[in-house]
BABAKE-214421 format. One record per residue: residue number from 0; residue in three letters; x, y, z of N, C-alpha, C in turn. Coordinates in steps of 0.001 Angstrom, whole numbers. Layout:
BEGIN
<r><pos>NUM</pos><code>ALA</code><n_east>X</n_east><n_north>Y</n_north><n_up>Z</n_up><ca_east>X</ca_east><ca_north>Y</ca_north><ca_up>Z</ca_up><c_east>X</c_east><c_north>Y</c_north><c_up>Z</c_up></r>
...
//
This chain:
BEGIN
<r><pos>0</pos><code>MET</code><n_east>-11459</n_east><n_north>-10338</n_north><n_up>-28856</n_up><ca_east>-10887</ca_east><ca_north>-9264</ca_north><ca_up>-28524</ca_up><c_east>-11638</c_east><c_north>-8275</c_north><c_up>-27603</c_up></r>
<r><pos>1</pos><code>ALA</code><n_east>-12907</n_east><n_north>-8447</n_north><n_up>-28109</n_up><ca_east>-13963</ca_east><ca_north>-7615</ca_north><ca_up>-27204</ca_up><c_east>-13895</c_east><c_north>-8120</c_north><c_up>-25535</c_up></r>
<r><pos>2</pos><code>GLU</code><n_east>-13880</n_east><n_north>-9327</n_north><n_up>-25579</n_up><ca_east>-13978</ca_east><ca_north>-9833</ca_north><ca_up>-24105</ca_up><c_east>-12670</c_east><c_north>-9488</c_north><c_up>-23496</c_up></r>
<r><pos>3</pos><code>PHE</code><n_east>-11690</n_east><n_north>-9420</n_north><n_up>-24176</n_up><ca_east>-10145</ca_east><ca_north>-9099</ca_north><ca_up>-23436</ca_up><c_east>-10521</c_east><c_north>-7802</c_north><c_up>-22920</c_up></r>
<r><pos>4</pos><code>LEU</code><n_east>-11010</n_east><n_north>-6709</n_north><n_up>-23966</n_up><ca_east>-11205</ca_east><ca_north>-5343</ca_north><ca_up>-23436</ca_up><c_east>-12052</c_east><c_north>-5205</c_north><c_up>-22124</c_up></r>
<r><pos>5</pos><code>ILE</code><n_east>-13085</n_east><n_north>-6023</n_north><n_up>-22306</n_up><ca_east>-14102</ca_east><ca_north>-6037</ca_north><ca_up>-21109</ca_up><c_east>-13481</c_east><c_north>-6357</c_north><c_up>-19911</c_up></r>
<r><pos>6</pos><code>TRP</code><n_east>-12644</n_east><n_north>-7529</n_north><n_up>-19944</n_up><ca_east>-11998</ca_east><ca_north>-7902</ca_north><ca_up>-18772</ca_up><c_east>-10981</c_east><c_north>-6872</c_north><c_up>-18297</c_up></r>
<r><pos>7</pos><code>LEU</code><n_east>-10179</n_east><n_north>-6337</n_north><n_up>-19227</n_up><ca_east>-9246</ca_east><ca_north>-5246</ca_north><ca_up>-19020</ca_up><c_east>-9732</c_east><c_north>-4121</c_north><c_up>-18257</c_up></r>
<r><pos>8</pos><code>VAL</code><n_east>-10903</n_east><n_north>-3592</n_north><n_up>-18541</n_up><ca_east>-11671</ca_east><ca_north>-2356</ca_north><ca_up>-18071</ca_up><c_east>-12100</c_east><c_north>-2778</c_north><c_up>-16596</c_up></r>
<r><pos>9</pos><code>ALA</code><n_east>-12578</n_east><n_north>-4009</n_north><n_up>-16493</n_up><ca_east>-13117</ca_east><ca_north>-4548</ca_north><ca_up>-15139</ca_up><c_east>-12111</c_east><c_north>-4580</c_north><c_up>-14231</c_up></r>
<r><pos>10</pos><code>ALA</code><n_east>-10875</n_east><n_north>-5175</n_north><n_up>-14618</n_up><ca_east>-9685</ca_east><ca_north>-5209</ca_north><ca_up>-13727</ca_up><c_east>-9118</c_east><c_north>-3827</c_north><c_up>-13240</c_up></r>
<r><pos>11</pos><code>LEU</code><n_east>-9188</n_east><n_north>-2931</n_north><n_up>-14330</n_up><ca_east>-8755</ca_east><ca_north>-1344</ca_north><ca_up>-14098</ca_up><c_east>-9586</c_east><c_north>-732</c_north><c_up>-13020</c_up></r>
<r><pos>12</pos><code>GLY</code><n_east>-10954</n_east><n_north>-1105</n_north><n_up>-13389</n_up><ca_east>-11988</ca_east><ca_north>-661</ca_north><ca_up>-12405</ca_up><c_east>-11809</c_east><c_north>-1196</c_north><c_up>-11125</c_up></r>
<r><pos>13</pos><code>ALA</code><n_east>-11512</n_east><n_north>-2252</n_north><n_up>-10733</n_up><ca_east>-11242</ca_east><ca_north>-2855</ca_north><ca_up>-9511</ca_up><c_east>-9980</c_east><c_north>-2411</c_north><c_up>-8941</c_up></r>
<r><pos>14</pos><code>LEU</code><n_east>-9066</n_east><n_north>-2245</n_north><n_up>-9635</n_up><ca_east>-7729</ca_east><ca_north>-1815</ca_north><ca_up>-9252</ca_up><c_east>-8047</c_east><c_north>-168</c_north><c_up>-8786</c_up></r>
<r><pos>15</pos><code>GLY</code><n_east>-8724</n_east><n_north>582</n_north><n_up>-9493</n_up><ca_east>-9078</ca_east><ca_north>1865</ca_north><ca_up>-9112</ca_up><c_east>-9788</c_east><c_north>1957</c_north><c_up>-7906</c_up></r>
<r><pos>16</pos><code>GLY</code><n_east>-10861</n_east><n_north>1153</n_north><n_up>-7850</n_up><ca_east>-11674</ca_east><ca_north>1074</ca_north><ca_up>-6602</ca_up><c_east>-10874</c_east><c_north>809</c_north><c_up>-5354</c_up></r>
<r><pos>17</pos><code>VAL</code><n_east>-9961</n_east><n_north>-158</n_north><n_up>-5401</n_up><ca_east>-8974</ca_east><ca_north>-537</ca_north><ca_up>-4369</ca_up><c_east>-8057</c_east><c_north>829</c_north><c_up>-3940</c_up></r>
<r><pos>18</pos><code>VAL</code><n_east>-7459</n_east><n_north>1521</n_north><n_up>-4962</n_up><ca_east>-6732</ca_east><ca_north>2601</ca_north><ca_up>-4487</ca_up><c_east>-7480</c_east><c_north>3720</c_north><c_up>-3985</c_up></r>
<r><pos>19</pos><code>LEU</code><n_east>-8619</n_east><n_north>3949</n_north><n_up>-4654</n_up><ca_east>-9583</ca_east><ca_north>5122</ca_north><ca_up>-4110</ca_up><c_east>-9992</c_east><c_north>4715</c_north><c_up>-2714</c_up></r>
<r><pos>20</pos><code>GLY</code><n_east>-10350</n_east><n_north>3496</n_north><n_up>-2393</n_up><ca_east>-10641</ca_east><ca_north>3159</ca_north><ca_up>-1059</ca_up><c_east>-9527</c_east><c_north>3299</c_north><c_up>-149</c_up></r>
<r><pos>21</pos><code>ARG</code><n_east>-8385</n_east><n_north>2797</n_north><n_up>-406</n_up><ca_east>-7139</ca_east><ca_north>3065</ca_north><ca_up>470</ca_up><c_east>-6916</c_east><c_north>4685</c_north><c_up>762</c_up></r>
<r><pos>22</pos><code>PHE</code><n_east>-7009</n_east><n_north>5368</n_north><n_up>-418</n_up><ca_east>-6817</ca_east><ca_north>6721</ca_north><ca_up>-238</ca_up><c_east>-7988</c_east><c_north>7521</c_north><c_up>739</c_up></r>
<r><pos>23</pos><code>TRP</code><n_east>-9285</n_east><n_north>7176</n_north><n_up>402</n_up><ca_east>-10179</ca_east><ca_north>7572</ca_north><ca_up>1150</ca_up><c_east>-10195</c_east><c_north>7195</c_north><c_up>2802</c_up></r>
<r><pos>24</pos><code>GLY</code><n_east>-9871</n_east><n_north>5905</n_north><n_up>2990</n_up><ca_east>-9524</ca_east><ca_north>5601</ca_north><ca_up>4215</ca_up><c_east>-8444</c_east><c_north>6301</c_north><c_up>5107</c_up></r>
<r><pos>25</pos><code>ARG</code><n_east>-7421</n_east><n_north>6532</n_north><n_up>4378</n_up><ca_east>-6387</ca_east><ca_north>7351</ca_north><ca_up>5007</ca_up><c_east>-6792</c_east><c_north>8757</c_north><c_up>5433</c_up></r>
<r><pos>26</pos><code>VAL</code><n_east>-7573</n_east><n_north>9270</n_north><n_up>4449</n_up><ca_east>-8093</ca_east><ca_north>10687</ca_north><ca_up>4776</ca_up><c_east>-8863</c_east><c_north>10794</c_north><c_up>5843</c_up></r>
<r><pos>27</pos><code>GLU</code><n_east>-9747</n_east><n_north>9684</n_north><n_up>5969</n_up><ca_east>-10915</ca_east><ca_north>9758</ca_north><ca_up>7158</ca_up><c_east>-10107</c_east><c_north>9260</c_north><c_up>8465</c_up></r>
<r><pos>28</pos><code>GLY</code><n_east>-9153</n_east><n_north>8579</n_north><n_up>8255</n_up><ca_east>-8302</ca_east><ca_north>8414</ca_north><ca_up>9427</ca_up><c_east>-7560</c_east><c_north>9436</c_north><c_up>10003</c_up></r>
<r><pos>29</pos><code>LYS</code><n_east>-7141</n_east><n_north>10387</n_north><n_up>9220</n_up><ca_east>-6393</ca_east><ca_north>11584</ca_north><ca_up>9698</ca_up><c_east>-7403</c_east><c_north>12508</c_north><c_up>10299</c_up></r>
<r><pos>30</pos><code>ARG</code><n_east>-8622</n_east><n_north>12722</n_north><n_up>9658</n_up><ca_east>-9583</ca_east><ca_north>13405</ca_north><ca_up>10126</ca_up><c_east>-10128</c_east><c_north>12999</c_north><c_up>11429</c_up></r>
<r><pos>31</pos><code>GLN</code><n_east>-10257</n_east><n_north>11749</n_north><n_up>11747</n_up><ca_east>-10772</ca_east><ca_north>11086</ca_north><ca_up>12993</ca_up><c_east>-9698</c_east><c_north>11376</c_north><c_up>14180</c_up></r>
<r><pos>32</pos><code>GLY</code><n_east>-8265</n_east><n_north>11354</n_north><n_up>13701</n_up><ca_east>-7248</ca_east><ca_north>11622</ca_north><ca_up>14463</ca_up><c_east>-7183</c_east><c_north>12841</c_north><c_up>15037</c_up></r>
<r><pos>33</pos><code>LYS</code><n_east>-7454</n_east><n_north>13873</n_north><n_up>14145</n_up><ca_east>-7395</ca_east><ca_north>15310</ca_north><ca_up>14523</ca_up><c_east>-8593</c_east><c_north>15606</c_north><c_up>15342</c_up></r>
<r><pos>34</pos><code>ARG</code><n_east>-9784</n_east><n_north>14912</n_north><n_up>15161</n_up><ca_east>-10911</ca_east><ca_north>15459</ca_north><ca_up>16146</ca_up><c_east>-10497</c_east><c_north>14624</c_north><c_up>17506</c_up></r>
<r><pos>35</pos><code>GLU</code><n_east>-9933</n_east><n_north>13486</n_north><n_up>17419</n_up><ca_east>-9574</ca_east><ca_north>12904</ca_north><ca_up>18692</ca_up><c_east>-8688</c_east><c_north>13896</c_north><c_up>19512</c_up></r>
<r><pos>36</pos><code>ALA</code><n_east>-7661</n_east><n_north>14210</n_north><n_up>18768</n_up><ca_east>-6658</ca_east><ca_north>15082</ca_north><ca_up>19529</ca_up><c_east>-7384</c_east><c_north>16430</c_north><c_up>20048</c_up></r>
<r><pos>37</pos><code>GLU</code><n_east>-8291</n_east><n_north>17017</n_north><n_up>19155</n_up><ca_east>-8974</ca_east><ca_north>18309</ca_north><ca_up>19508</ca_up><c_east>-9845</c_east><c_north>18052</c_north><c_up>20934</c_up></r>
<r><pos>38</pos><code>HIS</code><n_east>-10532</n_east><n_north>16792</n_north><n_up>20799</n_up><ca_east>-11420</ca_east><ca_north>16297</ca_north><ca_up>22056</ca_up><c_east>-10407</c_east><c_north>16106</c_north><c_up>23152</c_up></r>
<r><pos>39</pos><code>ASP</code><n_east>-9336</n_east><n_north>15459</n_north><n_up>23176</n_up><ca_east>-8466</ca_east><ca_north>15414</ca_north><ca_up>24245</ca_up><c_east>-8036</c_east><c_north>16713</c_north><c_up>24769</c_up></r>
<r><pos>40</pos><code>GLU</code><n_east>-7585</n_east><n_north>17446</n_north><n_up>23890</n_up><ca_east>-7089</ca_east><ca_north>18916</ca_north><ca_up>24253</ca_up><c_east>-8203</c_east><c_north>19515</c_north><c_up>24930</c_up></r>
<r><pos>41</pos><code>MET</code><n_east>-9333</n_east><n_north>19697</n_north><n_up>24522</n_up><ca_east>-10485</ca_east><ca_north>20097</ca_north><ca_up>25199</ca_up><c_east>-10761</c_east><c_north>19780</c_north><c_up>26714</c_up></r>
<r><pos>42</pos><code>GLU</code><n_east>-10639</n_east><n_north>18407</n_north><n_up>26685</n_up><ca_east>-10798</ca_east><ca_north>17812</ca_north><ca_up>28018</ca_up><c_east>-9754</c_east><c_north>18288</c_north><c_up>29087</c_up></r>
<r><pos>43</pos><code>GLU</code><n_east>-8445</n_east><n_north>18210</n_north><n_up>28528</n_up><ca_east>-7456</ca_east><ca_north>18703</ca_north><ca_up>29295</ca_up><c_east>-7537</c_east><c_north>20334</c_north><c_up>29776</c_up></r>
<r><pos>44</pos><code>THR</code><n_east>-7896</n_east><n_north>21231</n_north><n_up>28734</n_up><ca_east>-8003</ca_east><ca_north>22480</ca_north><ca_up>29111</ca_up><c_east>-9148</c_east><c_north>22658</c_north><c_up>30088</c_up></r>
<r><pos>45</pos><code>LEU</code><n_east>-10448</n_east><n_north>21725</n_north><n_up>30053</n_up><ca_east>-11403</ca_east><ca_north>21962</ca_north><ca_up>30928</ca_up><c_east>-10948</c_east><c_north>21437</c_north><c_up>32601</c_up></r>
<r><pos>46</pos><code>GLY</code><n_east>-10027</n_east><n_north>20404</n_north><n_up>32400</n_up><ca_east>-9557</ca_east><ca_north>19992</ca_north><ca_up>33613</ca_up><c_east>-8667</c_east><c_north>21000</c_north><c_up>34459</c_up></r>
<r><pos>47</pos><code>LYS</code><n_east>-7915</n_east><n_north>21724</n_north><n_up>33592</n_up><ca_east>-6979</ca_east><ca_north>22830</ca_north><ca_up>34026</ca_up><c_east>-7970</c_east><c_north>24023</c_north><c_up>34549</c_up></r>
<r><pos>48</pos><code>LEU</code><n_east>-8931</n_east><n_north>24311</n_north><n_up>34006</n_up><ca_east>-9756</ca_east><ca_north>25383</ca_north><ca_up>34238</ca_up><c_east>-10561</c_east><c_north>24979</c_north><c_up>35613</c_up></r>
<r><pos>49</pos><code>GLU</code><n_east>-10955</n_east><n_north>23757</n_north><n_up>35949</n_up><ca_east>-11518</ca_east><ca_north>23356</ca_north><ca_up>37042</ca_up><c_east>-10529</c_east><c_north>23526</c_north><c_up>38093</c_up></r>
<r><pos>50</pos><code>VAL</code><n_east>-9233</n_east><n_north>22985</n_north><n_up>37916</n_up><ca_east>-8277</ca_east><ca_north>22932</ca_north><ca_up>38862</ca_up><c_east>-7983</c_east><c_north>24517</c_north><c_up>39360</c_up></r>
<r><pos>51</pos><code>GLY</code><n_east>-7918</n_east><n_north>25337</n_north><n_up>38318</n_up><ca_east>-7669</ca_east><ca_north>26781</ca_north><ca_up>38626</ca_up><c_east>-8713</c_east><c_north>27460</c_north><c_up>39293</c_up></r>
<r><pos>52</pos><code>ARG</code><n_east>-10010</n_east><n_north>27047</n_north><n_up>38965</n_up><ca_east>-11265</ca_east><ca_north>27521</ca_north><ca_up>39706</ca_up><c_east>-11063</c_east><c_north>27198</c_north><c_up>41119</c_up></r>
<r><pos>53</pos><code>LYS</code><n_east>-10848</n_east><n_north>25991</n_north><n_up>41455</n_up><ca_east>-10862</ca_east><ca_north>25420</ca_north><ca_up>42861</ca_up><c_east>-9718</c_east><c_north>25999</c_north><c_up>43734</c_up></r>
<r><pos>54</pos><code>ALA</code><n_east>-8508</n_east><n_north>26432</n_north><n_up>42887</n_up><ca_east>-7567</ca_east><ca_north>27144</ca_north><ca_up>43649</ca_up><c_east>-7987</c_east><c_north>28564</c_north><c_up>43873</c_up></r>
<r><pos>55</pos><code>VAL</code><n_east>-8424</n_east><n_north>29186</n_north><n_up>43062</n_up><ca_east>-9034</ca_east><ca_north>30497</ca_north><ca_up>43224</ca_up><c_east>-10034</c_east><c_north>30538</c_north><c_up>44577</c_up></r>
<r><pos>56</pos><code>ARG</code><n_east>-11080</n_east><n_north>29480</n_north><n_up>44438</n_up><ca_east>-11967</ca_east><ca_north>29435</ca_north><ca_up>45313</ca_up><c_east>-11257</c_east><c_north>29259</c_north><c_up>46865</c_up></r>
<r><pos>57</pos><code>ASP</code><n_east>-10422</n_east><n_north>28369</n_north><n_up>46773</n_up><ca_east>-9769</ca_east><ca_north>28063</ca_north><ca_up>48087</ca_up><c_east>-8904</c_east><c_north>29252</c_north><c_up>48615</c_up></r>
<r><pos>58</pos><code>GLY</code><n_east>-8335</n_east><n_north>29923</n_north><n_up>47654</n_up><ca_east>-7737</ca_east><ca_north>31066</ca_north><ca_up>48034</ca_up><c_east>-8385</c_east><c_north>32257</c_north><c_up>48551</c_up></r>
<r><pos>59</pos><code>ARG</code><n_east>-9530</n_east><n_north>32420</n_north><n_up>48058</n_up><ca_east>-10402</ca_east><ca_north>33550</ca_north><ca_up>48522</ca_up><c_east>-11219</c_east><c_north>33228</c_north><c_up>49736</c_up></r>
<r><pos>60</pos><code>ASP</code><n_east>-11264</n_east><n_north>31898</n_north><n_up>50343</n_up><ca_east>-11947</ca_east><ca_north>31423</ca_north><ca_up>51547</ca_up><c_east>-10951</c_east><c_north>31651</c_north><c_up>52540</c_up></r>
<r><pos>61</pos><code>SER</code><n_east>-9622</n_east><n_north>31711</n_north><n_up>52430</n_up><ca_east>-8832</ca_east><ca_north>31566</ca_north><ca_up>53453</ca_up><c_east>-8537</c_east><c_north>32866</c_north><c_up>54310</c_up></r>
<r><pos>62</pos><code>ASP</code><n_east>-7788</n_east><n_north>33004</n_north><n_up>55316</n_up><ca_east>-7563</ca_east><ca_north>34098</ca_north><ca_up>56011</ca_up><c_east>-6778</c_east><c_north>35097</c_north><c_up>55128</c_up></r>
<r><pos>63</pos><code>PRO</code><n_east>-7211</n_east><n_north>36381</n_north><n_up>55191</n_up><ca_east>-6165</ca_east><ca_north>37332</ca_north><ca_up>54249</ca_up><c_east>-4815</c_east><c_north>37470</c_north><c_up>54801</c_up></r>
<r><pos>64</pos><code>ALA</code><n_east>-4499</n_east><n_north>37150</n_north><n_up>56205</n_up><ca_east>-3025</ca_east><ca_north>37017</ca_north><ca_up>56565</ca_up><c_east>-2316</c_east><c_north>35877</c_north><c_up>56218</c_up></r>
<r><pos>65</pos><code>GLU</code><n_east>-3102</n_east><n_north>34863</n_north><n_up>56205</n_up><ca_east>-2512</ca_east><ca_north>33587</ca_north><ca_up>55617</ca_up><c_east>-2155</c_east><c_north>33981</c_north><c_up>54018</c_up></r>
<r><pos>66</pos><code>ARG</code><n_east>-3131</n_east><n_north>34320</n_north><n_up>53200</n_up><ca_east>-2794</ca_east><ca_north>34668</ca_north><ca_up>51780</ca_up><c_east>-1770</c_east><c_north>35585</c_north><c_up>51600</c_up></r>
<r><pos>67</pos><code>LEU</code><n_east>-1479</n_east><n_north>36510</n_north><n_up>52546</n_up><ca_east>-396</ca_east><ca_north>37498</ca_north><ca_up>52550</ca_up><c_east>868</c_east><c_north>36586</c_north><c_up>52515</c_up></r>
<r><pos>68</pos><code>ARG</code><n_east>1003</n_east><n_north>35846</n_north><n_up>53611</n_up><ca_east>2113</ca_east><ca_north>35115</ca_north><ca_up>54024</ca_up><c_east>2681</c_east><c_north>34043</c_north><c_up>52704</c_up></r>
<r><pos>69</pos><code>ARG</code><n_east>1456</n_east><n_north>33444</n_north><n_up>52207</n_up><ca_east>1722</ca_east><ca_north>32423</ca_north><ca_up>51011</ca_up><c_east>2213</c_east><c_north>33102</c_north><c_up>49701</c_up></r>
<r><pos>70</pos><code>ASN</code><n_east>1626</n_east><n_north>34666</n_north><n_up>49460</n_up><ca_east>2163</ca_east><ca_north>35209</ca_north><ca_up>48297</ca_up><c_east>3397</c_east><c_north>36143</c_north><c_up>48479</c_up></r>
<r><pos>71</pos><code>ASP</code><n_east>3901</n_east><n_north>36086</n_north><n_up>49709</n_up><ca_east>5086</ca_east><ca_north>37221</ca_north><ca_up>49824</ca_up><c_east>6203</c_east><c_north>36774</c_north><c_up>49039</c_up></r>
<r><pos>72</pos><code>GLY</code><n_east>6630</n_east><n_north>35513</n_north><n_up>48978</n_up><ca_east>7687</ca_east><ca_north>35184</ca_north><ca_up>48217</ca_up><c_east>7482</c_east><c_north>35139</c_north><c_up>46789</c_up></r>
<r><pos>73</pos><code>ALA</code><n_east>6236</n_east><n_north>35214</n_north><n_up>46272</n_up><ca_east>5928</ca_east><ca_north>35208</ca_north><ca_up>44842</ca_up><c_east>6272</c_east><c_north>36726</c_north><c_up>44262</c_up></r>
<r><pos>74</pos><code>TRP</code><n_east>6277</n_east><n_north>37595</n_north><n_up>44971</n_up><ca_east>6357</ca_east><ca_north>38951</ca_north><ca_up>44490</ca_up><c_east>7709</c_east><c_north>39424</c_north><c_up>44482</c_up></r>
//
């Protein structure tokens, strides 16, 4: 009877380890997915900032009359 209880405890321990491992892996996967999404969002934001800076730089370097013509319809 004692051997049976030892095997039962060992089997329950193994089963608990498998369940805990799957749960832990799922949690880590969600965390990693969030980090990747935040990283991608930051890269996209930085790209947009660079495009905006280039547009401002190009707009300031142009002729004032040309800038007025381009902005005339925007107002």
